[in-house]
Steps between C-alpha positions, in 0.01 A plus 500: 500500500395146590190616690391715211571236239324217684179702502515615139619165362169330579361702209793427270420319177743218586365430850252230381757326274784265595784725386866570568429862596286376790800295602723810501270677746460189716877459528532860622223442757663175612824686574304764694324225697828319571675810629212675680283207611191703414208264439327723243768416242454126547121536488520686169728235349261225608193689375650556156636146467175340614328660201689242294599198711221240513469232769637232265809714425385607154562863409227708344599656161834309487588242233809277521502453122585864434850424634534867588767580762316822592224283646729358768566834670173534692557151638786617721247602766385138533800413719419770757133397505590133539744576780257718696175308446602142420212485251556223249352694209807724494734203478293351218503830310880519530521144367281601208735785407787252520320282244556791262867546593570127474371509142614851407652489149875565506791606283762243407692585819195469727399867520127563541323654200334819621164379367377225270414771247864623507690185396871465583504843665630582848395841635650652813143567623428128534783444746328711764164338430614142547843453657432614859181289498691197376766540769251552782305195382822299525562633851144423618484149349864398539519419128855621435491458124300824475794693648711380206229594250465850646878557506522389138245763393687787668839396366386415150305818429788713630746316277279541194385862543814666640666774300875435548588868471260653751408195709133593458241238402287530188123463543475156338675228303363287214684170469353441153591853379173495306353818646544827317605658829783251558861555395614256232831477683397464866121447495461792743245779479643842405471694829546482876163576657522623857207301636623178341828533688294590806309174470831315475671650808181455705486139383857447617461659842167325570623161375801519731256518795418132445803358319702292751824659619692192388346481152788455259390787273408749772841666497488543124156662521620737775807586289287575196273716718804709600610528137154610383476748789829658392365537145190677636712752692650626175161589348339662805421865433749686716288810549171342604606152614235348271548252217386560139228303325757356256828444681711475185381841369562749785437861406332418169195706410172367653687247717346607832599410858265218596337394829469120481856418400639744758280355776603145408870586504468677837322198649741242360818693583384594850383148581815356343717707735281426804517125439874507431481405131641831376788724603412779742574768239162434337312631805582860399392427142166367623454795736568745217244323282239502776548870571469561124162327500376703797627832368425471130230238434276498811234768522251575778176692443311716752311200635827316558446256212833369369573466130801318359566655158694397189399134518548314173169333418657192346733366234527168320634342184337336200131413522213672320526787421871430465738665749838529332709600803622820331580819688191658348286213630615529862470879522148505354354253752265664752624690806269468801447614856481242781537197276504182717828383343660818633313551827569146626882521464486857638339359817762222510774763466344696786492191722870440439586862575303481826685181595828687454377779721393288793737200492 
């Protein structure tokens, strides 16, 4: 899947733009490089990143003043490039992204706004985009205050978006309760979107890679990870092993079994067990999800070309035209084949399953 996607992605509309979807693919390739040592993955990462990173550390098509957490995600590859090449431009580019995070507008409790254009709103998506980067930056520079900032994001968004009955996390929370999509009582959006929870559990498992073992909030984050994982078990489709597009509406008409959320859960649960963050019981849950992807959502044509089906094209809240977060809104968003936001976590899930097999 990676080989095929690397080739086709050069013609993708996002390839020339600094964009979080590029970052998703690069993260998958970084894991492949780390675990196989194959140079072609590193070379691809460097080629794509060097389209943007200038010698002075500036980043083509990136603007700090957007204060958009999505724009941090592609920067995660900078740490690998800096480590392997020692080139100063990568360090400078990471520092530039930190200029954004140092000034990122926040809620009253210190939670990052998802974007400047979405005031007082925390979205689960943004946690994956920014928190692992923030933690790795702290590890590379020795600036420990960024560990605290990253931990705060994970704990705060979970506290604010969690449904006490199911333990699932709503897509977003509006502190101001101004948005039409937000609950007047809680400020939460109306539904639990599978990919949003996928972003969150991937954010947790990747942040823990760099959060010091003795950090005073590490245990709490690991405990919350276990609690969220238990909530996910209850909404996994028992027949197929897949997870539905909207986790709080299983079995409802037009609520299809979706590739990106399932892939993200498989990756996070499998890695969580491998690293010792989660109880061993989740290994079977991850395995069931992975087999579901292979059996139900992965297709191969006569030429051997792989297609990952039932990928949600995207979902957001507010904006123009206005996205109201209703059931009707989520189920009418596009369904795609081989969307990068699904293929990248599918590759990550595959890497984790291979690590199980051979370790």
